[in-house]
Gaussian input, Z-matrix of N, CA and C with variables (Angstrom, degrees):
# hf/3-21g

backbone

0 1
 N
 C     1     B1
 C     2     B2     1     A1
 N     3     B3     2     A2     1     D1
 C     4     B4     3     A3     2     D2
 C     5     B5     4     A4     3     D3
 N     6     B6     5     A5     4     D4
 C     7     B7     6     A6     5     D5
 C     8     B8     7     A7     6     D6
 N     9     B9     8     A8     7     D7
 C    10    B10     9     A9     8     D8
 C    11    B11    10    A10     9     D9
 N    12    B12    11    A11    10    D10
 C    13    B13    12    A12    11    D11
 C    14    B14    13    A13    12    D12
 N    15    B15    14    A14    13    D13
 C    16    B16    15    A15    14    D14
 C    17    B17    16    A16    15    D15
 N    18    B18    17    A17    16    D16
 C    19    B19    18    A18    17    D17
 C    20    B20    19    A19    18    D18
 N    21    B21    20    A20    19    D19
 C    22    B22    21    A21    20    D20
 C    23    B23    22    A22    21    D21
 N    24    B24    23    A23    22    D22
 C    25    B25    24    A24    23    D23
 C    26    B26    25    A25    24    D24
 N    27    B27    26    A26    25    D25
 C    28    B28    27    A27    26    D26
 C    29    B29    28    A28    27    D27
 N    30    B30    29    A29    28    D28
 C    31    B31    30    A30    29    D29
 C    32    B32    31    A31    30    D30
 N    33    B33    32    A32    31    D31
 C    34    B34    33    A33    32    D32
 C    35    B35    34    A34    33    D33
 N    36    B36    35    A35    34    D34
 C    37    B37    36    A36    35    D35
 C    38    B38    37    A37    36    D36
 N    39    B39    38    A38    37    D37
 C    40    B40    39    A39    38    D38
 C    41    B41    40    A40    39    D39
 N    42    B42    41    A41    40    D40
 C    43    B43    42    A42    41    D41
 C    44    B44    43    A43    42    D42
 N    45    B45    44    A44    43    D43
 C    46    B46    45    A45    44    D44
 C    47    B47    46    A46    45    D45
 N    48    B48    47    A47    46    D46
 C    49    B49    48    A48    47    D47
 C    50    B50    49    A49    48    D48
 N    51    B51    50    A50    49    D49
 C    52    B52    51    A51    50    D50
 C    53    B53    52    A52    51    D51
 N    54    B54    53    A53    52    D52
 C    55    B55    54    A54    53    D53
 C    56    B56    55    A55    54    D54
 N    57    B57    56    A56    55    D55
 C    58    B58    57    A57    56    D56
 C    59    B59    58    A58    57    D57
 N    60    B60    59    A59    58    D58
 C    61    B61    60    A60    59    D59
 C    62    B62    61    A61    60    D60
 N    63    B63    62    A62    61    D61
 C    64    B64    63    A63    62    D62
 C    65    B65    64    A64    63    D63
 N    66    B66    65    A65    64    D64
 C    67    B67    66    A66    65    D65
 C    68    B68    67    A67    66    D66
 N    69    B69    68    A68    67    D67
 C    70    B70    69    A69    68    D68
 C    71    B71    70    A70    69    D69
 N    72    B72    71    A71    70    D70
 C    73    B73    72    A72    71    D71
 C    74    B74    73    A73    72    D72
 N    75    B75    74    A74    73    D73
 C    76    B76    75    A75    74    D74
 C    77    B77    76    A76    75    D75
 N    78    B78    77    A77    76    D76
 C    79    B79    78    A78    77    D77
 C    80    B80    79    A79    78    D78
 N    81    B81    80    A80    79    D79
 C    82    B82    81    A81    80    D80
 C    83    B83    82    A82    81    D81
 N    84    B84    83    A83    82    D82
 C    85    B85    84    A84    83    D83
 C    86    B86    85    A85    84    D84
 N    87    B87    86    A86    85    D85
 C    88    B88    87    A87    86    D86
 C    89    B89    88    A88    87    D87
 N    90    B90    89    A89    88    D88
 C    91    B91    90    A90    89    D89
 C    92    B92    91    A91    90    D90
 N    93    B93    92    A92    91    D91
 C    94    B94    93    A93    92    D92
 C    95    B95    94    A94    93    D93
 N    96    B96    95    A95    94    D94
 C    97    B97    96    A96    95    D95
 C    98    B98    97    A97    96    D96
 N    99    B99    98    A98    97    D97
 C   100   B100    99    A99    98    D98
 C   101   B101   100   A100    99    D99
 N   102   B102   101   A101   100   D100
 C   103   B103   102   A102   101   D101
 C   104   B104   103   A103   102   D102
 N   105   B105   104   A104   103   D103
 C   106   B106   105   A105   104   D104
 C   107   B107   106   A106   105   D105
 N   108   B108   107   A107   106   D106
 C   109   B109   108   A108   107   D107
 C   110   B110   109   A109   108   D108
 N   111   B111   110   A110   109   D109
 C   112   B112   111   A111   110   D110
 C   113   B113   112   A112   111   D111
 N   114   B114   113   A113   112   D112
 C   115   B115   114   A114   113   D113
 C   116   B116   115   A115   114   D114
 N   117   B117   116   A116   115   D115
 C   118   B118   117   A117   116   D116
 C   119   B119   118   A118   117   D117
 N   120   B120   119   A119   118   D118
 C   121   B121   120   A120   119   D119
 C   122   B122   121   A121   120   D120
 N   123   B123   122   A122   121   D121
 C   124   B124   123   A123   122   D122
 C   125   B125   124   A124   123   D123
 N   126   B126   125   A125   124   D124
 C   127   B127   126   A126   125   D125
 C   128   B128   127   A127   126   D126
 N   129   B129   128   A128   127   D127
 C   130   B130   129   A129   128   D128
 C   131   B131   130   A130   129   D129
 N   132   B132   131   A131   130   D130
 C   133   B133   132   A132   131   D131
 C   134   B134   133   A133   132   D132
 N   135   B135   134   A134   133   D133
 C   136   B136   135   A135   134   D134
 C   137   B137   136   A136   135   D135
 N   138   B138   137   A137   136   D136
 C   139   B139   138   A138   137   D137
 C   140   B140   139   A139   138   D138
 N   141   B141   140   A140   139   D139
 C   142   B142   141   A141   140   D140
 C   143   B143   142   A142   141   D141
 N   144   B144   143   A143   142   D142
 C   145   B145   144   A144   143   D143
 C   146   B146   145   A145   144   D144
 N   147   B147   146   A146   145   D145
 C   148   B148   147   A147   146   D146
 C   149   B149   148   A148   147   D147
 N   150   B150   149   A149   148   D148
 C   151   B151   150   A150   149   D149
 C   152   B152   151   A151   150   D150
 N   153   B153   152   A152   151   D151
 C   154   B154   153   A153   152   D152
 C   155   B155   154   A154   153   D153
 N   156   B156   155   A155   154   D154
 C   157   B157   156   A156   155   D155
 C   158   B158   157   A157   156   D156
 N   159   B159   158   A158   157   D157
 C   160   B160   159   A159   158   D158
 C   161   B161   160   A160   159   D159
 N   162   B162   161   A161   160   D160
 C   163   B163   162   A162   161   D161
 C   164   B164   163   A163   162   D162
 N   165   B165   164   A164   163   D163
 C   166   B166   165   A165   164   D164
 C   167   B167   166   A166   165   D165
 N   168   B168   167   A167   166   D166
 C   169   B169   168   A168   167   D167
 C   170   B170   169   A169   168   D168
 N   171   B171   170   A170   169   D169
 C   172   B172   171   A171   170   D170
 C   173   B173   172   A172   171   D171
 N   174   B174   173   A173   172   D172
 C   175   B175   174   A174   173   D173
 C   176   B176   175   A175   174   D174
 N   177   B177   176   A176   175   D175
 C   178   B178   177   A177   176   D176
 C   179   B179   178   A178   177   D177
 N   180   B180   179   A179   178   D178
 C   181   B181   180   A180   179   D179
 C   182   B182   181   A181   180   D180
 N   183   B183   182   A182   181   D181
 C   184   B184   183   A183   182   D182
 C   185   B185   184   A184   183   D183
 N   186   B186   185   A185   184   D184
 C   187   B187   186   A186   185   D185
 C   188   B188   187   A187   186   D186
 N   189   B189   188   A188   187   D187
 C   190   B190   189   A189   188   D188
 C   191   B191   190   A190   189   D189
 N   192   B192   191   A191   190   D190
 C   193   B193   192   A192   191   D191
 C   194   B194   193   A193   192   D192
 N   195   B195   194   A194   193   D193
 C   196   B196   195   A195   194   D194
 C   197   B197   196   A196   195   D195
 N   198   B198   197   A197   196   D196
 C   199   B199   198   A198   197   D197
 C   200   B200   199   A199   198   D198
 N   201   B201   200   A200   199   D199
 C   202   B202   201   A201   200   D200
 C   203   B203   202   A202   201   D201
 N   204   B204   203   A203   202   D202
 C   205   B205   204   A204   203   D203
 C   206   B206   205   A205   204   D204
 N   207   B207   206   A206   205   D205
 C   208   B208   207   A207   206   D206
 C   209   B209   208   A208   207   D207
 N   210   B210   209   A209   208   D208
 C   211   B211   210   A210   209   D209
 C   212   B212   211   A211   210   D210
 N   213   B213   212   A212   211   D211
 C   214   B214   213   A213   212   D212
 C   215   B215   214   A214   213   D213
 N   216   B216   215   A215   214   D214
 C   217   B217   216   A216   215   D215
 C   218   B218   217   A217   216   D216
 N   219   B219   218   A218   217   D217
 C   220   B220   219   A219   218   D218
 C   221   B221   220   A220   219   D219
 N   222   B222   221   A221   220   D220
 C   223   B223   222   A222   221   D221
 C   224   B224   223   A223   222   D222
 N   225   B225   224   A224   223   D223
 C   226   B226   225   A225   224   D224
 C   227   B227   226   A226   225   D225
 N   228   B228   227   A227   226   D226
 C   229   B229   228   A228   227   D227
 C   230   B230   229   A229   228   D228
 N   231   B231   230   A230   229   D229
 C   232   B232   231   A231   230   D230
 C   233   B233   232   A232   231   D231
 N   234   B234   233   A233   232   D232
 C   235   B235   234   A234   233   D233
 C   236   B236   235   A235   234   D234
 N   237   B237   236   A236   235   D235
 C   238   B238   237   A237   236   D236
 C   239   B239   238   A238   237   D237
 N   240   B240   239   A239   238   D238
 C   241   B241   240   A240   239   D239
 C   242   B242   241   A241   240   D240
 N   243   B243   242   A242   241   D241
 C   244   B244   243   A243   242   D242
 C   245   B245   244   A244   243   D243
 N   246   B246   245   A245   244   D244
 C   247   B247   246   A246   245   D245
 C   248   B248   247   A247   246   D246
 N   249   B249   248   A248   247   D247
 C   250   B250   249   A249   248   D248
 C   251   B251   250   A250   249   D249
 N   252   B252   251   A251   250   D250
 C   253   B253   252   A252   251   D251
 C   254   B254   253   A253   252   D252
 N   255   B255   254   A254   253   D253
 C   256   B256   255   A255   254   D254
 C   257   B257   256   A256   255   D255
 N   258   B258   257   A257   256   D256
 C   259   B259   258   A258   257   D257
 C   260   B260   259   A259   258   D258
 N   261   B261   260   A260   259   D259
 C   262   B262   261   A261   260   D260
 C   263   B263   262   A262   261   D261
 N   264   B264   263   A263   262   D262
 C   265   B265   264   A264   263   D263
 C   266   B266   265   A265   264   D264
 N   267   B267   266   A266   265   D265
 C   268   B268   267   A267   266   D266
 C   269   B269   268   A268   267   D267
 N   270   B270   269   A269   268   D268
 C   271   B271   270   A270   269   D269
 C   272   B272   271   A271   270   D270
 N   273   B273   272   A272   271   D271
 C   274   B274   273   A273   272   D272
 C   275   B275   274   A274   273   D273
 N   276   B276   275   A275   274   D274
 C   277   B277   276   A276   275   D275
 C   278   B278   277   A277   276   D276
 N   279   B279   278   A278   277   D277
 C   280   B280   279   A279   278   D278
 C   281   B281   280   A280   279   D279
 N   282   B282   281   A281   280   D280
 C   283   B283   282   A282   281   D281
 C   284   B284   283   A283   282   D282
 N   285   B285   284   A284   283   D283
 C   286   B286   285   A285   284   D284
 C   287   B287   286   A286   285   D285
 N   288   B288   287   A287   286   D286
 C   289   B289   288   A288   287   D287
 C   290   B290   289   A289   288   D288
 N   291   B291   290   A290   289   D289
 C   292   B292   291   A291   290   D290
 C   293   B293   292   A292   291   D291
 N   294   B294   293   A293   292   D292
 C   295   B295   294   A294   293   D293
 C   296   B296   295   A295   294   D294
 N   297   B297   296   A296   295   D295
 C   298   B298   297   A297   296   D296
 C   299   B299   298   A298   297   D297
 N   300   B300   299   A299   298   D298
 C   301   B301   300   A300   299   D299
 C   302   B302   301   A301   300   D300
 N   303   B303   302   A302   301   D301
 C   304   B304   303   A303   302   D302
 C   305   B305   304   A304   303   D303
 N   306   B306   305   A305   304   D304
 C   307   B307   306   A306   305   D305
 C   308   B308   307   A307   306   D306
 N   309   B309   308   A308   307   D307
 C   310   B310   309   A309   308   D308
 C   311   B311   310   A310   309   D309
 N   312   B312   311   A311   310   D310
 C   313   B313   312   A312   311   D311
 C   314   B314   313   A313   312   D312

   B1=1.4340
   B2=1.4455
   B3=1.4026
   B4=1.3877
   B5=1.5288
   B6=1.3749
   B7=1.4703
   B8=1.4576
   B9=1.2900
   B10=1.4539
   B11=1.5412
   B12=1.3486
   B13=1.4867
   B14=1.5135
   B15=1.3846
   B16=1.4237
   B17=1.5099
   B18=1.2862
   B19=1.5286
   B20=1.4733
   B21=1.3609
   B22=1.3532
   B23=1.5576
   B24=1.3012
   B25=1.4729
   B26=1.5634
   B27=1.4281
   B28=1.4688
   B29=1.5048
   B30=1.3452
   B31=1.4961
   B32=1.4330
   B33=1.4078
   B34=1.5247
   B35=1.3447
   B36=1.4604
   B37=1.4010
   B38=1.4487
   B39=1.4316
   B40=1.5614
   B41=1.4179
   B42=1.3390
   B43=1.3872
   B44=1.6110
   B45=1.2544
   B46=1.4828
   B47=1.4913
   B48=1.3403
   B49=1.4953
   B50=1.4666
   B51=1.2219
   B52=1.5365
   B53=1.5543
   B54=1.2921
   B55=1.4555
   B56=1.5050
   B57=1.3405
   B58=1.3723
   B59=1.5039
   B60=1.3828
   B61=1.4697
   B62=1.5064
   B63=1.3955
   B64=1.3636
   B65=1.5345
   B66=1.2479
   B67=1.4659
   B68=1.5365
   B69=1.3714
   B70=1.3728
   B71=1.5289
   B72=1.3131
   B73=1.5284
   B74=1.5160
   B75=1.3651
   B76=1.4367
   B77=1.5549
   B78=1.3069
   B79=1.4928
   B80=1.6026
   B81=1.3806
   B82=1.4153
   B83=1.5056
   B84=1.2970
   B85=1.5715
   B86=1.5442
   B87=1.2471
   B88=1.4227
   B89=1.6237
   B90=1.2137
   B91=1.5178
   B92=1.5451
   B93=1.4503
   B94=1.4637
   B95=1.5013
   B96=1.4024
   B97=1.4842
   B98=1.4088
   B99=1.3646
   B100=1.4955
   B101=1.4633
   B102=1.4214
   B103=1.3245
   B104=1.5167
   B105=1.2853
   B106=1.4535
   B107=1.4829
   B108=1.3470
   B109=1.3876
   B110=1.5687
   B111=1.3766
   B112=1.4852
   B113=1.6001
   B114=1.2183
   B115=1.5118
   B116=1.5809
   B117=1.2281
   B118=1.4995
   B119=1.5489
   B120=1.3649
   B121=1.4060
   B122=1.5289
   B123=1.3893
   B124=1.4718
   B125=1.4707
   B126=1.4058
   B127=1.4716
   B128=1.4679
   B129=1.3260
   B130=1.4759
   B131=1.4778
   B132=1.3753
   B133=1.5068
   B134=1.5880
   B135=1.2956
   B136=1.4460
   B137=1.5999
   B138=1.2651
   B139=1.6005
   B140=1.4447
   B141=1.4467
   B142=1.5150
   B143=1.5426
   B144=1.4294
   B145=1.4632
   B146=1.4380
   B147=1.2793
   B148=1.5261
   B149=1.5667
   B150=1.2874
   B151=1.4484
   B152=1.6494
   B153=1.3726
   B154=1.4293
   B155=1.5669
   B156=1.3431
   B157=1.4423
   B158=1.5415
   B159=1.4342
   B160=1.4283
   B161=1.4769
   B162=1.3548
   B163=1.5983
   B164=1.5229
   B165=1.3158
   B166=1.4236
   B167=1.5368
   B168=1.3755
   B169=1.3326
   B170=1.5669
   B171=1.2895
   B172=1.4285
   B173=1.5529
   B174=1.3745
   B175=1.4344
   B176=1.5265
   B177=1.1769
   B178=1.5495
   B179=1.5544
   B180=1.2268
   B181=1.5743
   B182=1.4668
   B183=1.4255
   B184=1.5394
   B185=1.5871
   B186=1.3187
   B187=1.4682
   B188=1.5449
   B189=1.3761
   B190=1.4200
   B191=1.3982
   B192=1.3777
   B193=1.4071
   B194=1.5913
   B195=1.3930
   B196=1.3668
   B197=1.6021
   B198=1.3669
   B199=1.4843
   B200=1.5981
   B201=1.2779
   B202=1.5408
   B203=1.4979
   B204=1.3544
   B205=1.4337
   B206=1.5192
   B207=1.4643
   B208=1.3832
   B209=1.6005
   B210=1.3064
   B211=1.4416
   B212=1.4557
   B213=1.4128
   B214=1.3340
   B215=1.5513
   B216=1.3596
   B217=1.4684
   B218=1.5385
   B219=1.2695
   B220=1.5892
   B221=1.5408
   B222=1.2598
   B223=1.5757
   B224=1.5752
   B225=1.3569
   B226=1.4863
   B227=1.4658
   B228=1.2866
   B229=1.4077
   B230=1.5635
   B231=1.2961
   B232=1.5657
   B233=1.5983
   B234=1.3193
   B235=1.3548
   B236=1.5707
   B237=1.3171
   B238=1.4293
   B239=1.6479
   B240=1.3378
   B241=1.3740
   B242=1.5567
   B243=1.2868
   B244=1.6686
   B245=1.4572
   B246=1.3759
   B247=1.4006
   B248=1.4312
   B249=1.3103
   B250=1.5487
   B251=1.4481
   B252=1.3072
   B253=1.5169
   B254=1.4583
   B255=1.3731
   B256=1.3942
   B257=1.4448
   B258=1.3134
   B259=1.4455
   B260=1.5830
   B261=1.2035
   B262=1.5801
   B263=1.5802
   B264=1.2751
   B265=1.4828
   B266=1.5649
   B267=1.3148
   B268=1.5147
   B269=1.6026
   B270=1.2879
   B271=1.5643
   B272=1.4871
   B273=1.4873
   B274=1.4384
   B275=1.5111
   B276=1.4718
   B277=1.4002
   B278=1.5182
   B279=1.3186
   B280=1.3667
   B281=1.5417
   B282=1.3588
   B283=1.4306
   B284=1.4845
   B285=1.3676
   B286=1.5296
   B287=1.5744
   B288=1.2188
   B289=1.4087
   B290=1.5491
   B291=1.2862
   B292=1.5088
   B293=1.4982
   B294=1.3792
   B295=1.4859
   B296=1.4542
   B297=1.3933
   B298=1.4198
   B299=1.5012
   B300=1.4479
   B301=1.4198
   B302=1.5310
   B303=1.2987
   B304=1.5308
   B305=1.5562
   B306=1.2937
   B307=1.5262
   B308=1.4712
   B309=1.3746
   B310=1.4641
   B311=1.4990
   B312=1.3146
   B313=1.2876
   B314=1.5286
   A1=112.55
   A2=117.01
   A3=117.52
   A4=107.77
   A5=114.82
   A6=118.46
   A7=115.69
   A8=119.71
   A9=123.73
   A10=110.97
   A11=111.73
   A12=114.69
   A13=110.19
   A14=117.66
   A15=124.97
   A16=110.63
   A17=109.96
   A18=119.34
   A19=111.09
   A20=120.60
   A21=123.12
   A22=116.70
   A23=109.35
   A24=119.11
   A25=110.91
   A26=109.57
   A27=115.15
   A28=106.62
   A29=120.01
   A30=119.34
   A31=114.19
   A32=119.07
   A33=124.23
   A34=115.57
   A35=112.61
   A36=116.89
   A37=115.02
   A38=116.22
   A39=124.00
   A40=105.57
   A41=127.74
   A42=128.84
   A43=107.49
   A44=116.82
   A45=114.82
   A46=113.36
   A47=115.35
   A48=114.44
   A49=113.41
   A50=122.88
   A51=125.47
   A52=105.48
   A53=122.46
   A54=126.46
   A55=111.17
   A56=124.43
   A57=125.84
   A58=108.44
   A59=116.27
   A60=117.23
   A61=114.28
   A62=117.75
   A63=120.45
   A64=116.81
   A65=121.95
   A66=125.51
   A67=105.17
   A68=114.78
   A69=119.81
   A70=115.40
   A71=112.85
   A72=118.64
   A73=107.41
   A74=119.51
   A75=123.83
   A76=108.14
   A77=111.52
   A78=117.29
   A79=109.98
   A80=114.55
   A81=116.79
   A82=109.15
   A83=120.64
   A84=123.27
   A85=105.10
   A86=123.29
   A87=118.36
   A88=109.62
   A89=120.35
   A90=118.15
   A91=109.70
   A92=110.76
   A93=115.06
   A94=124.25
   A95=109.61
   A96=119.98
   A97=118.00
   A98=113.55
   A99=125.29
   A100=113.42
   A101=118.01
   A102=123.41
   A103=108.39
   A104=119.66
   A105=119.19
   A106=114.33
   A107=117.65
   A108=125.78
   A109=110.83
   A110=113.88
   A111=122.92
   A112=107.78
   A113=116.28
   A114=123.92
   A115=107.89
   A116=118.74
   A117=121.44
   A118=107.33
   A119=117.29
   A120=118.80
   A121=115.44
   A122=111.00
   A123=119.30
   A124=114.98
   A125=110.14
   A126=112.02
   A127=114.44
   A128=121.44
   A129=123.13
   A130=111.09
   A131=113.57
   A132=115.56
   A133=112.55
   A134=117.26
   A135=116.15
   A136=110.67
   A137=116.29
   A138=115.84
   A139=110.73
   A140=115.15
   A141=116.55
   A142=106.67
   A143=117.81
   A144=119.25
   A145=108.73
   A146=117.05
   A147=117.94
   A148=110.41
   A149=120.97
   A150=128.93
   A151=109.70
   A152=113.71
   A153=119.67
   A154=107.60
   A155=114.86
   A156=113.65
   A157=118.45
   A158=109.69
   A159=109.01
   A160=113.38
   A161=116.56
   A162=122.76
   A163=111.54
   A164=118.16
   A165=121.54
   A166=109.79
   A167=124.39
   A168=128.41
   A169=111.86
   A170=115.72
   A171=121.96
   A172=110.53
   A173=111.81
   A174=111.17
   A175=116.98
   A176=114.34
   A177=120.65
   A178=108.73
   A179=115.26
   A180=116.72
   A181=114.48
   A182=113.00
   A183=118.95
   A184=106.93
   A185=114.53
   A186=116.31
   A187=114.40
   A188=114.62
   A189=117.52
   A190=121.26
   A191=115.51
   A192=119.24
   A193=116.17
   A194=112.59
   A195=118.37
   A196=113.97
   A197=112.81
   A198=121.37
   A199=106.53
   A200=120.48
   A201=126.20
   A202=103.29
   A203=113.53
   A204=121.83
   A205=110.22
   A206=116.35
   A207=116.36
   A208=110.90
   A209=120.56
   A210=120.61
   A211=111.56
   A212=117.68
   A213=121.18
   A214=115.79
   A215=112.11
   A216=116.82
   A217=108.76
   A218=120.90
   A219=126.45
   A220=104.97
   A221=117.67
   A222=122.07
   A223=106.90
   A224=113.75
   A225=112.03
   A226=112.19
   A227=122.10
   A228=127.38
   A229=109.32
   A230=115.74
   A231=122.03
   A232=104.58
   A233=114.37
   A234=118.56
   A235=111.91
   A236=113.25
   A237=118.80
   A238=110.76
   A239=119.09
   A240=124.21
   A241=121.01
   A242=109.52
   A243=115.10
   A244=107.45
   A245=113.61
   A246=127.23
   A247=118.25
   A248=115.09
   A249=129.19
   A250=110.19
   A251=118.55
   A252=118.14
   A253=116.22
   A254=115.79
   A255=119.32
   A256=117.15
   A257=117.05
   A258=124.05
   A259=107.17
   A260=118.94
   A261=121.65
   A262=105.03
   A263=117.53
   A264=115.31
   A265=111.43
   A266=117.65
   A267=115.65
   A268=107.70
   A269=117.42
   A270=115.35
   A271=107.63
   A272=118.37
   A273=117.97
   A274=116.60
   A275=109.56
   A276=112.57
   A277=118.26
   A278=113.81
   A279=124.33
   A280=109.58
   A281=118.84
   A282=115.16
   A283=113.29
   A284=119.20
   A285=124.23
   A286=97.92
   A287=125.04
   A288=124.84
   A289=112.07
   A290=112.92
   A291=116.76
   A292=111.38
   A293=116.94
   A294=118.05
   A295=115.95
   A296=114.83
   A297=117.07
   A298=115.91
   A299=112.41
   A300=118.67
   A301=111.65
   A302=117.11
   A303=122.41
   A304=106.65
   A305=114.05
   A306=118.35
   A307=107.08
   A308=113.31
   A309=120.34
   A310=115.97
   A311=125.95
   A312=118.48
   A313=116.00
   D1=139.44
   D2=-175.43
   D3=-84.68
   D4=160.70
   D5=-177.53
   D6=-59.77
   D7=-37.57
   D8=176.34
   D9=-53.29
   D10=-53.41
   D11=-176.08
   D12=-61.41
   D13=-39.81
   D14=175.70
   D15=-51.78
   D16=-55.04
   D17=-178.80
   D18=-55.44
   D19=-43.89
   D20=178.15
   D21=-64.87
   D22=-37.42
   D23=177.59
   D24=-63.58
   D25=-45.70
   D26=-176.68
   D27=-69.61
   D28=-40.11
   D29=177.53
   D30=-57.62
   D31=-40.71
   D32=170.50
   D33=-52.96
   D34=-45.37
   D35=-177.16
   D36=-67.83
   D37=-41.43
   D38=178.20
   D39=-64.15
   D40=-41.40
   D41=-175.51
   D42=-69.69
   D43=-34.40
   D44=174.77
   D45=-67.92
   D46=-44.63
   D47=171.97
   D48=-58.83
   D49=-46.16
   D50=-175.14
   D51=-64.04
   D52=-24.50
   D53=178.43
   D54=-70.82
   D55=-18.95
   D56=-176.19
   D57=-71.58
   D58=138.19
   D59=179.19
   D60=-114.15
   D61=-20.15
   D62=-177.13
   D63=-133.25
   D64=159.49
   D65=-177.57
   D66=-55.71
   D67=-45.22
   D68=-177.68
   D69=-57.96
   D70=-42.59
   D71=176.50
   D72=-65.12
   D73=-42.81
   D74=-177.98
   D75=-57.62
   D76=-49.98
   D77=-175.14
   D78=-59.26
   D79=-45.02
   D80=-176.20
   D81=-70.01
   D82=-40.95
   D83=177.84
   D84=-61.34
   D85=-53.30
   D86=-172.12
   D87=-77.80
   D88=-17.09
   D89=171.95
   D90=-69.21
   D91=-38.22
   D92=172.28
   D93=-66.32
   D94=-37.68
   D95=-173.06
   D96=-87.56
   D97=-28.50
   D98=-178.70
   D99=-106.46
   D100=157.75
   D101=164.17
   D102=-81.80
   D103=168.09
   D104=173.46
   D105=-60.13
   D106=-40.50
   D107=-179.00
   D108=-59.94
   D109=-45.40
   D110=-178.97
   D111=-65.38
   D112=-48.08
   D113=174.66
   D114=-57.32
   D115=-51.28
   D116=-177.71
   D117=-58.75
   D118=-44.54
   D119=-175.38
   D120=-63.19
   D121=-40.65
   D122=173.42
   D123=-59.44
   D124=-49.00
   D125=177.47
   D126=-65.06
   D127=-36.33
   D128=174.97
   D129=-57.71
   D130=-42.91
   D131=-173.72
   D132=-71.12
   D133=-36.30
   D134=175.04
   D135=-73.40
   D136=-28.07
   D137=171.49
   D138=-65.61
   D139=-39.21
   D140=-174.85
   D141=-69.23
   D142=-40.00
   D143=179.29
   D144=-60.38
   D145=-47.37
   D146=-179.41
   D147=-58.91
   D148=-42.27
   D149=-179.68
   D150=-63.07
   D151=-42.04
   D152=-179.76
   D153=-67.42
   D154=-40.43
   D155=176.97
   D156=-67.01
   D157=-21.79
   D158=173.88
   D159=-91.36
   D160=14.89
   D161=173.00
   D162=74.78
   D163=23.99
   D164=176.02
   D165=-71.61
   D166=152.20
   D167=176.78
   D168=-74.43
   D169=162.88
   D170=171.09
   D171=-61.78
   D172=-43.12
   D173=177.48
   D174=-64.28
   D175=-37.52
   D176=178.52
   D177=-69.89
   D178=-44.96
   D179=174.16
   D180=-56.79
   D181=-48.92
   D182=-178.37
   D183=-59.03
   D184=-46.97
   D185=-176.70
   D186=-62.89
   D187=-41.03
   D188=176.77
   D189=-73.26
   D190=-35.99
   D191=-171.62
   D192=-108.12
   D193=-13.24
   D194=-179.90
   D195=81.57
   D196=2.26
   D197=-173.42
   D198=-72.69
   D199=144.48
   D200=174.49
   D201=-72.75
   D202=153.83
   D203=171.81
   D204=-55.70
   D205=-38.47
   D206=179.13
   D207=-62.02
   D208=-38.76
   D209=175.73
   D210=-62.92
   D211=-48.53
   D212=176.78
   D213=-51.14
   D214=-51.13
   D215=-180.00
   D216=-61.79
   D217=-37.74
   D218=-177.34
   D219=-62.94
   D220=-39.03
   D221=-178.65
   D222=-75.58
   D223=-41.96
   D224=177.24
   D225=-64.55
   D226=-39.42
   D227=176.08
   D228=-56.79
   D229=-42.25
   D230=-177.69
   D231=-65.51
   D232=-43.43
   D233=-170.94
   D234=-68.62
   D235=-32.66
   D236=-173.12
   D237=-96.73
   D238=-30.86
   D239=177.98
   D240=-121.31
   D241=-1.43
   D242=-170.92
   D243=-79.62
   D244=-154.62
   D245=-176.56
   D246=-87.12
   D247=1.37
   D248=-173.41
   D249=66.18
   D250=28.52
   D251=167.85
   D252=-58.22
   D253=-58.23
   D254=177.31
   D255=-53.96
   D256=-40.80
   D257=-176.39
   D258=-69.54
   D259=-36.07
   D260=-177.18
   D261=-71.73
   D262=-49.16
   D263=-174.09
   D264=-74.28
   D265=-31.33
   D266=177.81
   D267=-73.88
   D268=-29.32
   D269=176.50
   D270=-69.31
   D271=-44.35
   D272=178.90
   D273=-57.80
   D274=-37.32
   D275=176.71
   D276=-66.02
   D277=-41.76
   D278=175.86
   D279=-61.37
   D280=-46.04
   D281=-179.94
   D282=-67.28
   D283=-28.43
   D284=-176.87
   D285=-75.25
   D286=-44.64
   D287=-174.41
   D288=-62.84
   D289=-38.96
   D290=-178.67
   D291=-76.24
   D292=-24.06
   D293=173.92
   D294=-81.82
   D295=-22.19
   D296=-179.44
   D297=-105.52
   D298=-13.30
   D299=178.40
   D300=90.26
   D301=6.48
   D302=-172.26
   D303=-92.40
   D304=162.36
   D305=170.30
   D306=-97.39
   D307=150.95
   D308=-176.90
   D309=-60.97
   D310=-22.60
   D311=-177.28
   D312=-106.24

């Protein structure tokens, strides 16, 4: 697949995600588009990122989430050297939680 086609496909996916307005819409879309394992992996990674930002140790994170140290390391590398995607969404979640009085999980 050429890069232009890949970019167009990614853009369509990102537009689809951005069109979702509620948690229920999100859940339905991701249930349809992802396998249970894919969804579990993404959910685990965001939880690992959240725990890393809370200064939890790799051992604590592995015990609590079941994530491998390789996954934890990969997420940690993305937090420190990535595109700031995890940082942005975790910040938005924290801001929303503080404004609504809810907890992030």
